[in-house]
C-alpha positions in Angstrom: 116.0 149.7 -26.8 117.9 152.8 -26.3 120.5 153.7 -28.5 123.9 155.9 -27.7 124.0 159.3 -30.0 127.5 158.8 -30.6 130.5 156.3 -31.1 132.4 155.3 -27.5 135.8 155.7 -28.1 138.1 153.2 -28.0 140.2 155.5 -25.0 136.9 155.7 -22.8 136.3 151.6 -23.5 139.9 151.0 -22.3 139.7 153.0 -19.1 136.5 151.4 -18.1 138.4 147.7 -18.6 141.8 148.7 -17.1 140.0 149.4 -13.8 138.9 146.1 -14.0 142.1 144.4 -13.8 143.3 141.7 -11.3 145.7 143.1 -8.4 148.5 141.4 -6.7 147.9 140.5 -2.7 149.8 142.2 -0.5 151.9 140.1 2.0 153.0 140.8 5.5 156.2 139.1 6.4 155.8 137.5 9.9 158.2 138.6 12.6 159.3 135.2 14.3 160.3 133.4 11.1 160.0 135.9 7.7 157.1 133.9 6.0 155.0 136.2 4.0 151.4 135.6 4.7 148.0 137.6 4.1 147.8 140.7 6.7 144.6 140.3 9.0 144.9 136.9 9.1 146.2 134.1 10.5 149.7 132.9 9.4 149.0 129.7 7.7 152.9 128.7 8.6 152.9 128.7 12.2 149.1 129.5 13.2 150.0 132.8 14.6 147.8 135.9 14.7 149.0 139.0 16.2 152.0 137.4 18.0 149.7 134.8 19.8 149.4 131.5 19.1 146.0 130.5 17.9 145.9 127.9 15.6 147.6 124.6 15.9 149.9 123.4 13.3 151.7 120.2 12.5 155.3 120.7 11.4 
């Protein structure tokens, strides 16, 4: 098995691991009722997508 010629620095390892951090999901605000939901998806609170009723939601 191949062996590294030089020791990998702490900074290089931390840069690599820092790129894999979890990110907070971006949220869009619904103009009708102000609820927040993931963009480009149906709003689970009211069933609207791009201003049209797509899913029947029982309130």
